[in-house]
C-alpha positions as CSV (number, residue, x, y, z in Angstrom):
1,K,-43.7,133.6,-34.8
2,R,-41.8,131.7,-32.2
3,I,-38.1,131.2,-32.7
4,K,-37.0,127.7,-32.1
5,P,-33.9,126.8,-30.2
6,M,-31.4,124.2,-31.5
7,T,-28.1,122.8,-30.2
8,L,-24.6,123.2,-31.7
9,P,-21.5,121.3,-30.7
10,Y,-19.1,123.2,-28.5
11,F,-15.4,122.3,-28.8
12,D,-13.5,122.9,-25.6
13,V,-10.4,124.4,-27.2
14,K,-9.3,128.0,-27.4
15,V,-8.5,129.4,-30.7
16,V,-6.6,132.6,-31.5
17,A,-8.7,134.8,-33.7
18,G,-7.4,134.7,-37.3
19,F,-5.7,131.3,-37.1
20,P,-7.5,128.2,-38.4
21,I,-7.4,125.1,-36.1
22,P,-8.3,121.5,-37.1
23,L,-10.9,120.0,-34.8
24,N,-12.1,116.5,-34.2
25,N,-14.8,114.9,-32.2
26,D,-12.4,113.9,-29.5
27,E,-12.4,117.5,-28.3
28,L,-16.2,117.8,-28.2
29,A,-17.2,119.0,-24.8
30,Q,-20.9,119.5,-25.0
31,D,-23.8,120.7,-27.0
32,I,-25.0,124.2,-26.3
33,E,-28.5,125.5,-27.1
34,V,-28.7,128.6,-29.4
35,L,-31.5,130.3,-31.3
36,K,-32.0,128.9,-34.8
37,M,-32.0,132.5,-36.3
38,L,-28.4,132.9,-35.2
39,C,-27.2,129.9,-37.3
40,P,-28.6,129.4,-40.9
41,H,-26.4,126.3,-41.5
42,P,-26.4,124.2,-38.3
43,D,-25.1,121.1,-40.0
44,S,-21.8,122.8,-40.8
45,S,-21.5,125.0,-37.7
46,Y,-20.0,124.7,-34.3
47,L,-19.1,126.8,-31.2
48,I,-15.6,127.7,-30.0
49,R,-14.1,130.0,-27.5
50,V,-11.9,132.9,-28.7
51,Q,-8.5,133.5,-27.1
52,G,-6.8,136.9,-27.4
53,R,-7.8,140.5,-28.1
54,S,-7.0,140.8,-31.8
55,M,-10.7,141.2,-32.7
56,I,-11.8,143.5,-29.9
57,E,-12.5,146.3,-32.4
58,A,-15.1,144.0,-34.0
59,G,-16.7,143.4,-30.7
60,V,-15.2,139.9,-30.2
61,N,-13.6,139.8,-26.8
62,D,-11.2,137.3,-25.2
63,G,-13.2,134.4,-23.9
64,D,-16.3,135.0,-26.1
65,I,-17.9,131.9,-27.5
66,I,-18.6,132.3,-31.2
67,I,-20.5,130.4,-33.9
68,V,-18.2,129.2,-36.7
69,D,-20.0,128.4,-40.0
70,K,-17.9,126.1,-42.3
71,S,-20.3,126.3,-45.2
């Protein structure tokens, strides 16, 4: 079975892990293609870049782009 790609919005803002940040479409930089299997709820998800090292023990490094699922 072939895994289909899809796109998610990428917001060009940095967020410190652990702190919520309000986003709006004015900050939308681009759509980025990801594999559908990585995101079960694409309509309520987006990509954002992490700033800081507070989640390094969980494998999330400074500068990583993560999927945020609001569902």
